[in-house]
C-alpha positions in Angstrom: -81.3 -39.4 -1.6 -81.1 -37.1 -4.6 -80.4 -34.2 -2.4 -77.7 -36.1 -0.6 -76.0 -37.0 -3.9 -76.2 -33.3 -5.1 -74.7 -32.2 -1.8 -71.9 -34.7 -2.2 -71.2 -33.7 -5.8 -71.1 -30.0 -4.7 -68.7 -30.9 -1.9 -66.5 -32.8 -4.4 -66.5 -29.8 -6.7 -65.5 -27.4 -3.8 -62.8 -29.9 -2.7 -61.5 -30.0 -6.3 -61.5 -26.2 -6.4 -59.6 -26.0 -3.1 -57.0 -28.5 -4.3 -56.6 -26.6 -7.5 -56.1 -23.3 -5.5 -53.7 -25.1 -3.2 -51.6 -26.3 -6.2 -51.7 -22.8 -7.7 -50.5 -21.3 -4.3 -47.7 -23.8 -4.1 -46.6 -22.9 -7.6 -46.8 -19.2 -6.8 -44.8 -19.8 -3.6 -42.1 -21.6 -5.5 -42.0 -18.8 -8.1 -41.8 -16.2 -5.3 -38.9 -18.0 -3.6 -37.0 -18.2 -6.9 -37.7 -14.5 -7.5 -36.4 -13.6 -4.0 -33.2 -15.6 -4.8 -32.8 -13.6 -8.0 -33.4 -10.3 -6.2 -30.8 -11.2 -3.5 -28.2 -12.0 -6.2 -29.0 -8.8 -8.0 -28.6 -6.8 -4.7 -25.2 -8.3 -4.2 -24.1 -7.6 -7.7 -25.4 -4.0 -7.4 -23.5 -3.6 -4.2 -20.3 -4.9 -5.8 -20.5 -2.4 -8.6 -21.5 0.4 -6.3 -18.3 -0.4 -4.3 -16.3 -0.2 -7.6 -18.0 3.1 -8.5 -17.2 4.5 -5.0 -13.5 3.6 -5.5 -13.3 5.0 -8.9 -15.2 8.1 -7.9 -15.2 9.7 -11.3 -14.7 9.1 -15.0 -11.1 10.1 -14.6 -10.4 7.4 -12.1 -8.6 9.8 -9.7 -10.1 8.4 -6.6 -9.3 4.8 -7.6 -5.8 5.9 -8.6 -5.2 7.4 -5.1 -6.6 4.2 -3.5 -4.2 2.0 -5.5 -1.3 4.4 -4.7 -2.2 4.2 -1.0 -1.9 0.4 -1.1 1.5 0.7 -2.7 2.5 3.3 -0.2 1.4 1.1 2.7 3.7 -1.7 1.4 6.6 0.8 1.0 6.1 2.0 4.6 6.3 -1.5 5.9 9.6 -2.2 4.1 11.1 1.2 4.9 10.3 0.8 8.6 12.4 -2.4 8.7 15.4 -0.4 7.4 14.6 2.6 9.7 14.7 0.4 12.8 18.2 -0.6 11.9 19.3 2.9 11.1 17.7 4.7 14.0 15.6 2.6 16.3 13.6 5.6 17.4 11.2 6.5 14.6 8.6 4.7 12.6 6.9 5.9 9.4 3.1 5.7 9.2 0.4 6.7 6.7 -1.6 9.7 7.8 -5.1 8.9 8.8 -7.7 10.2 6.3 -5.0 10.9 3.7 -4.0 8.1 1.4 -0.7 9.7 0.2 0.7 11.6 3.2 3.2 10.3 5.8 3.8 11.1 9.5 6.5 10.0 11.8 6.0 8.0 15.1 8.4 8.9 17.9 8.7 5.7 20.0 10.9 7.6 22.5 8.0 10.0 23.2 5.1 7.5 23.9 4.6 6.9 20.2 3.8 10.6 19.6 2.8 11.2 16.0 4.6 14.1 14.4 4.8 15.7 11.0 7.8 14.9 8.9 8.6 18.6 8.9 9.6 18.4 12.6 12.6 16.1 11.8 16.1 17.5 11.9 18.3 17.4 8.8 20.0 14.2 9.9 16.8 12.5 10.8 15.2 13.5 7.6 18.1 11.9 5.7 17.8 8.7 7.6 14.0 8.5 6.9 14.6 9.3 3.2 17.3 6.6 3.1 15.0 4.1 4.7 12.3 5.0 2.1 14.8 4.7 -0.7 15.9 1.3 0.5 12.3 0.2 0.9 11.6 1.3 -2.6 14.6 -0.6 -3.9 13.3 -3.7 -2.1 9.9 -3.3 -3.8 11.4 -2.7 -7.2 13.8 -5.6 -6.7 11.0 -8.0 -6.1 9.7 -7.4 -9.6 13.0 -7.0 -11.5 16.7 -7.5 -10.9 17.8 -4.1 -9.7 21.3 -4.2 -8.3 22.3 -0.5 -8.1 21.4 2.2 -5.7 22.7 5.8 -5.9 22.3 8.3 -3.1 22.8 12.1 -3.7 24.0 14.1 -0.7 22.5 14.2 2.8 25.5 12.7 4.6 26.7 16.1 5.7 23.7 16.4 8.1 24.8 13.3 10.1 26.9 13.1 13.3 29.8 10.7 13.3 27.8 7.8 15.0 24.9 8.1 12.6 27.2 8.4 9.7 28.9 5.2 10.7 25.6 3.4 11.0 24.4 4.7 7.6 27.6 3.6 5.9 27.4 0.2 7.7 23.9 -0.3 6.3 25.0 0.5 2.8 28.1 -1.8 3.1 25.7 -4.6 4.2 23.7 -4.0 1.1 26.9 -4.0 -1.0 27.9 -7.3 0.6 24.5 -8.8 -0.5 25.5 -8.0 -4.1 24.1 -4.5 -4.7 26.2 -1.7 -6.2 26.0 1.4 -4.0 26.9 4.8 -5.4 27.2 7.9 -3.1 27.3 11.4 -4.6 28.6 13.7 -1.9 31.0 16.6 -1.0 31.5 15.4 2.6 35.2 15.0 3.2 34.8 12.4 5.9 33.4 10.0 3.4 36.7 9.8 1.6 38.2 7.8 4.4 35.2 5.4 4.5 34.8 4.5 0.9 37.2 2.1 -0.7 36.4 3.0 -4.4 35.9 6.6 -5.4 35.3 8.5 -8.6 36.5 12.1 -8.0 35.6 15.1 -10.1 38.6 17.5 -9.8 38.3 21.1 -11.0 41.2 22.2 -13.2 40.1 25.8 -13.9 38.7 27.6 -16.9 35.6 25.4 -16.8 37.6 22.2 -17.1 37.2 19.2 -14.8 39.0 15.9 -14.6 37.7 12.5 -13.5 39.9 10.5 -11.3 39.3 6.9 -10.0 40.9 6.1 -6.7 
């Protein structure tokens, strides 16, 4: 009987030790799970700052600046393309792949062939430049009340039909409340513009301003 009681007591002691170990294991498991959650959060935070570091690229912030400018350029291209479709209907502007700040032209009449801007004719270059200027005006106008747009030269490179279209586009902007100023030496424009400020040379380095 004494041996049986001793064996039972020893069994109870072992059972108590096992229960104690089990409780310790549960506590360790809970602590380990909490630690894994903290590690996962830290990994996500590290990844976020690594992405910021990748964008900034350097202490000067040049890479991040180029990235931000690329986003702005993308918005400008979208707005300019709406104007270009009205002006030309053939070309679309697109950002060059792999270069945040360079533009190419898409020729929709040639199976969407991607070309360099340098391949455009003088008239085509003017229309693309006008579309970009109008797009830039749209972007600036969304943040402030800009009602004036001045265009310096370029009309001499346009044929009659394209010139009519460009002027019609500018007249449409004028009808919407914008003041459009055109600086040009093209004689054909004299017949198309209702209000003109002329600079007339008088000789000996003297000029006269005339409003017509």
